[in-house]
C-alpha positions as CSV (number, residue, x, y, z in Angstrom):
1,M,-21.2,-14.4,0.0
2,S,-18.5,-12.3,1.5
3,Q,-19.4,-8.8,2.7
4,P,-17.3,-5.7,2.6
5,Y,-15.7,-4.5,5.9
6,Q,-17.1,-1.0,6.8
7,P,-14.2,0.8,8.3
8,P,-15.6,3.0,11.2
9,R,-14.3,7.1,11.3
10,A,-12.3,7.6,14.5
11,P,-13.7,9.9,17.0
12,Q,-12.7,13.5,17.1
13,K,-10.6,13.3,20.4
14,L,-8.5,10.2,20.2
15,P,-7.8,8.1,23.3
16,L,-4.2,8.3,23.1
17,E,-3.1,6.6,26.7
18,R,-5.4,3.5,26.0
19,P,-4.4,0.3,24.1
20,W,-5.3,0.1,20.7
21,A,-6.1,-3.2,18.8
22,L,-4.4,-1.3,15.6
23,F,-1.0,-1.4,17.6
24,G,-1.3,-4.9,19.3
25,G,-2.8,-3.8,22.4
26,M,-0.3,-0.6,22.8
27,S,-1.6,3.0,23.0
28,P,-0.7,5.3,20.2
29,T,1.5,7.0,23.0
30,E,3.5,3.9,23.5
31,F,3.7,3.2,19.5
32,M,5.1,6.6,18.9
33,K,7.8,6.3,21.8
34,R,8.9,2.6,21.1
35,Y,8.5,2.2,17.2
36,W,7.6,5.6,15.4
37,H,10.5,6.3,13.4
38,K,12.9,3.9,14.9
39,K,11.9,0.1,14.1
40,P,9.3,-1.9,12.6
41,L,6.2,-3.3,14.0
42,L,3.9,-6.3,12.6
43,V,0.6,-6.5,14.2
44,R,-1.6,-9.6,13.8
45,G,-5.5,-8.8,13.9
46,A,-4.7,-4.9,13.7
47,I,-8.6,-4.9,12.5
48,P,-10.2,-7.4,14.7
49,A,-13.4,-7.5,12.5
50,F,-11.7,-9.8,10.0
51,A,-10.8,-12.5,12.8
52,L,-14.2,-12.3,14.5
53,C,-15.9,-13.0,11.1
54,A,-13.3,-15.8,10.2
55,H,-14.3,-17.2,14.0
56,N,-17.8,-17.3,13.0
57,N,-17.1,-18.9,9.4
58,E,-17.8,-15.5,7.7
59,S,-16.1,-13.9,5.0
60,L,-15.1,-10.2,5.1
61,D,-13.7,-8.4,2.2
62,S,-12.2,-5.0,1.6
63,P,-14.3,-2.4,1.3
64,I,-13.5,-1.4,-2.1
65,S,-13.9,-3.9,-5.1
66,Y,-11.7,-4.7,-7.7
67,S,-14.2,-3.6,-10.2
68,Q,-14.8,-0.5,-8.1
69,L,-10.7,0.3,-8.5
70,V,-10.7,-0.3,-12.1
71,D,-13.3,2.3,-12.4
72,L,-11.3,4.7,-10.2
73,A,-8.2,3.9,-12.5
74,N,-10.1,5.1,-15.5
75,Q,-10.5,8.5,-14.0
76,E,-8.2,11.6,-15.1
77,N,-8.3,13.0,-11.3
78,V,-7.1,9.9,-10.0
79,E,-3.0,9.2,-10.1
80,S,-2.7,5.4,-10.9
81,R,0.2,3.1,-11.9
82,L,0.2,-0.3,-13.6
83,I,3.3,-2.7,-13.0
84,Q,3.6,-6.0,-14.7
85,S,6.7,-8.1,-13.7
86,K,6.8,-10.9,-16.5
87,P,7.8,-9.1,-18.8
88,W,8.4,-6.0,-16.6
89,R,6.1,-3.0,-18.1
90,F,5.5,0.4,-16.1
91,M,2.7,2.5,-17.2
92,H,0.8,5.5,-15.8
93,G,-3.0,6.1,-15.9
94,P,-5.8,6.6,-16.6
95,F,-6.3,3.3,-17.9
96,P,-8.9,1.8,-20.3
97,K,-10.8,-0.9,-18.4
98,K,-9.8,-3.4,-20.8
99,S,-6.0,-2.7,-20.1
100,I,-6.1,-3.7,-16.4
101,P,-5.7,-7.3,-16.0
102,K,-8.3,-9.8,-14.9
103,I,-8.1,-10.6,-11.2
104,Q,-7.4,-14.4,-12.1
105,K,-4.2,-13.2,-14.0
106,S,-0.7,-13.2,-12.3
107,D,2.4,-10.8,-12.1
108,W,0.4,-7.6,-12.0
109,T,0.0,-4.7,-9.8
110,L,-2.4,-1.8,-9.7
111,L,-1.3,1.3,-7.3
112,L,-3.9,4.0,-6.8
113,Q,-2.8,7.2,-4.9
114,G,-4.5,9.3,-2.7
115,M,-7.7,7.0,-2.3
116,E,-8.9,9.2,0.7
117,A,-10.0,11.7,-1.8
118,H,-12.3,9.2,-3.7
119,H,-13.6,6.8,-1.3
120,P,-15.2,7.4,2.0
121,A,-13.8,3.9,3.6
122,A,-10.3,5.2,2.6
123,A,-11.0,8.5,4.2
124,N,-12.3,6.6,7.8
125,V,-9.0,4.5,7.7
126,L,-7.1,7.6,7.4
127,S,-8.8,9.2,10.4
128,W,-7.5,6.5,12.7
129,F,-3.9,7.8,12.2
130,R,-4.7,11.7,13.3
131,F,-2.4,11.2,16.4
132,I,0.1,11.7,13.9
133,P,0.3,15.5,12.7
134,D,-1.2,16.3,9.4
135,A,1.7,18.0,8.6
136,R,3.5,15.0,8.0
137,L,0.5,13.0,6.3
138,D,1.2,12.1,2.6
139,D,-2.0,9.9,1.4
140,L,-3.4,6.4,1.5
141,M,-2.4,4.4,-1.6
142,I,-4.2,1.1,-2.4
143,S,-2.4,-1.7,-4.1
144,I,-4.3,-4.5,-5.9
145,A,-2.5,-7.4,-7.3
146,G,-2.6,-10.8,-9.0
147,I,-0.7,-13.7,-7.7
148,G,2.7,-12.9,-7.7
149,G,2.2,-9.1,-8.1
150,G,4.5,-6.6,-6.3
151,V,6.6,-3.7,-7.5
152,G,9.9,-5.2,-6.4
153,P,12.3,-4.8,-3.4
154,H,12.7,-1.1,-2.3
155,F,12.7,1.4,0.2
156,D,10.7,4.7,1.0
157,S,11.9,7.7,2.4
158,Y,8.8,7.8,4.6
159,D,7.1,6.2,7.3
160,V,4.1,3.8,6.2
161,F,1.6,1.6,7.6
162,L,0.8,-1.4,5.3
163,I,-2.6,-2.6,6.0
164,Q,-3.9,-6.1,4.5
165,M,-7.5,-5.7,3.3
166,S,-8.1,-8.5,0.8
167,G,-6.1,-11.6,0.2
168,R,-2.4,-12.4,1.7
169,R,0.9,-11.1,0.9
170,Q,4.3,-12.2,1.9
171,W,6.4,-9.4,3.2
172,R,10.3,-9.8,3.3
173,I,12.3,-6.6,5.0
174,S,15.9,-5.8,5.7
175,G,18.0,-3.3,7.5
176,Q,20.4,-3.4,4.9
177,T,22.8,-0.4,4.4
178,D,23.4,-1.0,0.7
179,L,20.5,1.0,-0.8
180,S,21.8,1.3,-4.6
181,L,19.4,0.9,-7.1
182,R,19.1,-0.7,-10.3
183,S,19.6,1.5,-13.3
184,D,17.6,-0.7,-16.1
185,L,14.1,0.0,-14.5
186,P,11.8,2.9,-14.3
187,L,11.3,2.5,-10.6
188,K,13.6,2.5,-7.9
189,I,14.1,-1.1,-7.2
190,L,17.3,-2.3,-5.2
191,K,20.2,-3.7,-7.0
192,K,20.9,-6.3,-4.2
193,F,18.2,-7.5,-1.4
194,V,19.1,-9.7,1.5
195,C,16.2,-10.6,3.2
196,E,16.4,-10.7,7.2
197,E,12.7,-11.5,7.9
198,E,9.6,-12.5,6.6
199,W,6.1,-12.8,7.3
200,I,2.7,-13.6,5.6
201,L,0.1,-10.9,6.2
202,E,-3.7,-12.1,6.4
203,P,-6.4,-9.8,6.0
204,G,-6.6,-7.4,9.0
205,D,-2.9,-7.5,9.8
206,M,-0.9,-4.7,9.8
207,L,3.2,-3.9,9.3
208,Y,4.8,-0.5,10.1
209,L,8.0,0.3,8.6
210,P,10.1,3.5,9.4
211,P,12.0,5.1,6.6
212,H,14.7,3.3,4.5
213,V,13.9,-0.3,5.8
214,A,14.0,-1.9,2.6
215,H,11.1,-4.2,1.8
216,D,9.4,-6.4,-1.0
217,G,6.0,-7.6,-1.1
218,I,4.4,-10.5,-3.1
219,A,0.6,-11.0,-3.6
220,L,-0.3,-14.7,-2.8
221,D,-3.9,-14.4,-3.7
222,A,-5.9,-12.9,-6.8
223,G,-7.0,-9.6,-5.9
224,C,-4.8,-9.2,-2.7
225,Q,-5.3,-5.5,-1.6
226,T,-2.9,-3.6,0.6
227,W,-3.8,-0.1,2.1
228,S,-0.7,1.7,2.6
229,V,-0.8,5.0,4.7
230,G,2.2,6.9,4.0
231,F,3.8,9.9,5.9
232,R,6.1,12.4,3.9
233,S,9.4,13.6,5.2
234,P,10.2,16.6,3.2
235,S,13.7,17.8,3.0
236,F,15.2,20.9,4.6
237,K,16.1,22.2,1.7
238,E,12.6,21.6,0.1
239,L,11.0,23.0,3.1
240,L,13.4,26.4,3.1
241,Q,13.0,27.0,-0.4
242,E,9.2,27.0,-0.4
243,G,9.4,29.0,2.9
244,L,12.0,31.4,1.1
245,W,9.7,31.8,-1.8
246,R,6.8,32.5,-0.2
247,L,8.6,35.2,2.0
248,A,9.7,36.8,-1.0
249,E,6.2,37.0,-2.0
250,S,5.3,38.8,1.5
251,L,7.8,41.5,0.8
252,E,5.2,43.0,-1.6
253,D,3.2,44.0,1.2
254,L,5.9,46.1,2.7
255,P,5.6,49.7,1.3
256,Q,9.1,50.5,3.0
257,L,10.9,48.4,0.4
258,D,9.6,50.4,-2.4
259,Q,12.3,53.0,-1.4
260,K,15.1,53.6,-4.0
261,F,18.4,52.9,-3.0
262,A,20.3,56.3,-2.9
263,D,24.1,56.9,-2.4
264,P,24.5,60.5,-2.2
265,K,27.9,59.9,-0.3
266,Q,29.4,57.7,-2.9
267,N,33.1,58.6,-3.6
268,A,34.8,58.2,-6.9
269,T,36.3,55.0,-7.4
270,H,39.1,53.1,-9.3
271,Q,37.0,49.8,-8.9
272,P,33.8,50.4,-10.7
273,E,33.3,46.6,-11.2
274,Q,32.9,46.1,-7.6
275,I,29.6,46.0,-5.9
276,P,29.5,49.3,-3.8
277,T,30.2,49.1,-0.3
278,E,27.3,51.5,0.4
279,L,24.8,49.2,-1.2
280,I,26.4,46.1,0.8
281,K,25.5,48.3,4.0
282,Q,22.4,49.4,3.1
283,I,20.7,45.9,1.9
284,Q,22.4,44.7,5.3
285,S,20.4,47.2,7.4
286,Q,17.2,46.1,5.6
287,L,17.7,42.5,6.1
288,Q,18.2,43.4,9.7
289,H,15.2,45.4,9.8
290,L,13.3,42.3,8.3
291,Q,14.7,40.1,10.8
292,L,14.9,37.2,8.2
293,N,16.8,35.0,10.6
294,K,13.7,34.6,12.7
295,I,11.5,31.2,12.3
296,D,8.4,32.9,12.7
297,H,9.0,34.4,9.2
298,F,9.8,31.2,7.9
299,L,7.0,29.4,9.2
300,P,4.0,30.8,7.4
301,G,5.3,30.0,4.1
302,I,6.2,26.8,4.9
303,T,2.9,25.9,6.7
304,A,1.3,27.2,3.4
305,Y,3.3,25.1,1.2
306,L,2.5,21.9,3.7
307,S,-1.1,22.7,3.1
308,E,-1.0,22.5,-0.6
309,P,-3.4,19.9,-2.1
310,K,-1.9,16.8,-4.2
311,Q,-0.9,17.7,-7.5
312,Q,-4.1,15.5,-8.9
313,A,-6.6,17.5,-6.9
314,F,-9.5,18.8,-8.8
315,F,-12.1,21.2,-7.3
316,I,-15.4,22.0,-8.7
317,G,-17.7,24.8,-7.0
318,P,-21.1,23.7,-6.4
319,Q,-23.4,23.7,-9.4
320,C,-26.0,26.0,-7.9
321,P,-24.1,27.7,-5.4
322,L,-26.0,29.4,-2.2
323,S,-25.9,33.3,-1.7
324,A,-23.8,34.4,0.8
325,S,-27.2,34.9,2.9
326,A,-28.4,31.6,2.2
327,F,-25.0,29.9,2.9
328,A,-24.8,31.6,6.6
329,K,-28.5,30.4,7.0
330,K,-27.7,26.8,6.0
331,L,-24.6,26.9,8.5
332,T,-27.1,27.3,11.3
333,K,-28.5,23.7,10.3
334,T,-26.1,21.7,8.7
335,I,-22.6,20.3,9.0
336,L,-19.8,22.1,6.9
337,L,-17.0,19.9,5.6
338,P,-13.8,20.1,3.8
339,N,-13.6,18.4,0.1
340,P,-11.8,15.3,0.8
341,Q,-9.1,16.7,-1.4
342,T,-8.9,19.6,1.0
343,R,-5.9,19.8,3.2
344,I,-6.1,22.3,6.2
345,L,-3.1,23.1,8.9
346,Q,-2.9,25.5,11.6
347,L,0.0,27.8,12.8
348,G,-0.8,29.0,16.1
349,E,-4.1,30.8,15.3
350,R,-3.9,31.1,11.9
351,V,-5.1,28.5,9.3
352,F,-3.9,27.7,5.9
353,C,-6.3,25.6,3.7
354,N,-5.0,24.3,0.1
355,G,-1.8,26.9,0.2
356,E,-3.7,30.2,1.4
357,D,-3.7,31.9,4.7
358,V,-7.6,31.8,5.1
359,S,-7.8,33.4,8.2
360,K,-5.7,36.6,7.6
361,N,-7.9,39.9,7.6
362,Q,-10.9,37.6,8.5
363,N,-13.1,38.4,11.6
364,P,-12.8,36.5,14.9
365,A,-15.8,34.5,14.0
366,I,-14.8,33.1,10.7
367,Q,-11.3,32.5,12.4
368,D,-13.0,30.3,14.8
369,A,-14.8,28.5,12.2
370,W,-11.8,28.0,10.2
371,Q,-9.7,26.8,13.4
372,A,-12.9,24.2,14.1
373,L,-12.5,23.1,10.7
374,A,-8.7,22.4,10.9
375,A,-9.0,20.7,14.0
376,K,-12.1,18.3,13.9
377,K,-12.3,18.4,10.0
378,Q,-16.1,19.7,10.2
379,L,-18.0,22.9,11.3
380,N,-21.0,21.9,13.4
381,P,-24.0,24.0,12.8
382,K,-23.1,27.8,13.9
383,K,-24.5,31.2,13.5
384,L,-22.3,33.6,11.6
385,K,-23.4,37.1,11.2
386,S,-21.5,37.9,8.2
387,V,-20.0,35.3,5.5
388,D,-20.2,37.6,2.6
389,K,-17.0,38.2,0.9
390,S,-15.4,35.9,3.8
391,S,-12.6,33.4,2.9
392,L,-15.3,30.7,4.3
393,Y,-17.5,31.7,1.7
394,D,-15.2,31.7,-0.8
395,A,-13.7,28.3,-0.1
396,Y,-17.6,27.2,-0.4
397,L,-17.8,28.8,-3.8
398,A,-14.3,27.1,-5.0
399,G,-15.2,23.7,-3.9
400,W,-12.9,23.4,-1.1
401,L,-15.7,23.2,1.4
402,C,-19.0,21.4,1.2
403,F,-22.0,20.7,3.3
404,E,-22.6,17.4,4.6
405,Q,-25.4,15.4,2.6
């Protein structure tokens, strides 16, 4: 009988200068200097528990079984995709259980996104990578496949750690510059793929790939599971558009902008079709006053955007919510946690949760509580004098925060 691997949760303060098995004896600091965003890295035995069990003639399997993944793919709030390669078919979930191939079938792959929000084992694995800024994190995707399953040769525009959790997978990679895509398939599959290196990953092995490295993974065993920890790289266009949009919203809070344009010195003109010089002059003056060229004006909106939860995130408030006084009392005894789908980021002392500035207009104690949630992903028992009408209590009512069970 095989037993599921139980991934431990990383300590809150990671030992960044010490060697980690996850990086083949390198420290996170060394990995970031030598490999991050630069070149691939293959690590054999990145999770030593698998090799230790094999040495003792014991079998260690993925923390999440095939049947559990099938159940998750049936849920509306789980982003899932099914790919069959012979013949080629691509489908979006949710999927009825009968529509997902049996584990013994070949040439299929089931992909499930954002698994850290749906299973504690995935959340624990994700905690190993908190030496990389949370703002860069996308999610943890699980791929389960039958023999021969894969999505085809492709490239990603983000950094990814590919962790083998069950079965074997053959990986082929290439540093090719020709990244043109096939037009006859719904996925971004490369027209031409020229393999330069290849390996077979066993359970417990890990492959890191920086952006734009072409790669192709083929499952060699039934029920092959690969856990992919991906880190997003938003374009500057995306960041500035989102920052500008939120900056425009913030102008509602500036009463001086309600003043109407006035031009008592406007002269008669032979060019009425032209935007008046006085209007341009006054708008320029307002822009200079707003200092829109200062990065500090953009960063709050960008941070709010990066803290937004994934589109599939669905929050449900507590069925029997505590009153504000009961909530405050429970805070003194029980750890408060973010919902697994909640995203929290910090900009200086300001804290943004699920796209909102939750530290704005809050008393110092509430601000401190949010900063602890951002840094440690938990708020240890704490006495707060008043939580009524606070963003902390509102987030609890919205299902963004919950007490440890």
